[in-house]
TORKOL-4160 file (C-alpha; in steps of 0.2 Angstrom, whole numbers, padded with zeros to 4 digits, m for minus):
83
<pt num="1" X="0424" Y="0425" Z="0187"/>
<pt num="2" X="0420" Y="0439" Z="0175"/>
<pt num="3" X="0414" Y="0456" Z="0178"/>
<pt num="4" X="0399" Y="0463" Z="0168"/>
<pt num="5" X="0396" Y="0481" Z="0163"/>
<pt num="6" X="0378" Y="0485" Z="0159"/>
<pt num="7" X="0373" Y="0501" Z="0149"/>
<pt num="8" X="0356" Y="0501" Z="0157"/>
<pt num="9" X="0359" Y="0509" Z="0174"/>
<pt num="10" X="0352" Y="0499" Z="0188"/>
<pt num="11" X="0337" Y="0493" Z="0179"/>
<pt num="12" X="0343" Y="0475" Z="0176"/>
<pt num="13" X="0344" Y="0466" Z="0193"/>
<pt num="14" X="0355" Y="0451" Z="0196"/>
<pt num="15" X="0341" Y="0439" Z="0196"/>
<pt num="16" X="0336" Y="0445" Z="0178"/>
<pt num="17" X="0354" Y="0444" Z="0173"/>
<pt num="18" X="0355" Y="0426" Z="0179"/>
<pt num="19" X="0339" Y="0422" Z="0170"/>
<pt num="20" X="0347" Y="0429" Z="0154"/>
<pt num="21" X="0363" Y="0419" Z="0156"/>
<pt num="22" X="0354" Y="0403" Z="0159"/>
<pt num="23" X="0342" Y="0405" Z="0145"/>
<pt num="24" X="0340" Y="0396" Z="0128"/>
<pt num="25" X="0346" Y="0412" Z="0120"/>
<pt num="26" X="0363" Y="0412" Z="0129"/>
<pt num="27" X="0365" Y="0393" Z="0126"/>
<pt num="28" X="0361" Y="0396" Z="0107"/>
<pt num="29" X="0374" Y="0410" Z="0107"/>
<pt num="30" X="0387" Y="0399" Z="0115"/>
<pt num="31" X="0383" Y="0384" Z="0104"/>
<pt num="32" X="0386" Y="0396" Z="0089"/>
<pt num="33" X="0402" Y="0405" Z="0095"/>
<pt num="34" X="0412" Y="0395" Z="0107"/>
<pt num="35" X="0424" Y="0380" Z="0106"/>
<pt num="36" X="0416" Y="0363" Z="0108"/>
<pt num="37" X="0425" Y="0350" Z="0119"/>
<pt num="38" X="0421" Y="0332" Z="0122"/>
<pt num="39" X="0404" Y="0326" Z="0128"/>
<pt num="40" X="0396" Y="0342" Z="0122"/>
<pt num="41" X="0404" Y="0354" Z="0134"/>
<pt num="42" X="0407" Y="0372" Z="0128"/>
<pt num="43" X="0421" Y="0384" Z="0132"/>
<pt num="44" X="0415" Y="0399" Z="0142"/>
<pt num="45" X="0431" Y="0409" Z="0140"/>
<pt num="46" X="0430" Y="0428" Z="0139"/>
<pt num="47" X="0434" Y="0428" Z="0121"/>
<pt num="48" X="0418" Y="0418" Z="0117"/>
<pt num="49" X="0406" Y="0428" Z="0129"/>
<pt num="50" X="0412" Y="0446" Z="0128"/>
<pt num="51" X="0402" Y="0449" Z="0112"/>
<pt num="52" X="0386" Y="0443" Z="0119"/>
<pt num="53" X="0374" Y="0458" Z="0121"/>
<pt num="54" X="0360" Y="0461" Z="0132"/>
<pt num="55" X="0346" Y="0472" Z="0123"/>
<pt num="56" X="0338" Y="0487" Z="0131"/>
<pt num="57" X="0322" Y="0482" Z="0140"/>
<pt num="58" X="0307" Y="0493" Z="0143"/>
<pt num="59" X="0301" Y="0494" Z="0161"/>
<pt num="60" X="0286" Y="0483" Z="0156"/>
<pt num="61" X="0298" Y="0470" Z="0149"/>
<pt num="62" X="0309" Y="0470" Z="0165"/>
<pt num="63" X="0294" Y="0468" Z="0176"/>
<pt num="64" X="0289" Y="0453" Z="0166"/>
<pt num="65" X="0307" Y="0446" Z="0167"/>
<pt num="66" X="0308" Y="0448" Z="0185"/>
<pt num="67" X="0291" Y="0439" Z="0189"/>
<pt num="68" X="0293" Y="0425" Z="0176"/>
<pt num="69" X="0301" Y="0409" Z="0180"/>
<pt num="70" X="0303" Y="0405" Z="0161"/>
<pt num="71" X="0310" Y="0419" Z="0151"/>
<pt num="72" X="0315" Y="0410" Z="0135"/>
<pt num="73" X="0300" Y="0415" Z="0125"/>
<pt num="74" X="0302" Y="0433" Z="0130"/>
<pt num="75" X="0320" Y="0433" Z="0125"/>
<pt num="76" X="0318" Y="0424" Z="0109"/>
<pt num="77" X="0305" Y="0437" Z="0104"/>
<pt num="78" X="0317" Y="0451" Z="0110"/>
<pt num="79" X="0332" Y="0445" Z="0101"/>
<pt num="80" X="0322" Y="0440" Z="0086"/>
<pt num="81" X="0330" Y="0423" Z="0084"/>
<pt num="82" X="0322" Y="0407" Z="0079"/>
<pt num="83" X="0328" Y="0393" Z="0089"/>
């Protein structure tokens, strides 16, 4: 397991964090940075995920993230990445 330190106080809840870590953004990041293995598996070793950053969210954005079941569009806009 890994520990996470969030520089946003208690504003990001575990459910929002989980949504970020299973999002297209995180998959995109891992596809670009981690080591590939057979059958399309990626290494989730510390050295590959430690530089993944979570941006600061406004209270409005956090509210939307908490309520939404699909956060990919919100995160893609926030990270300003074309996937």
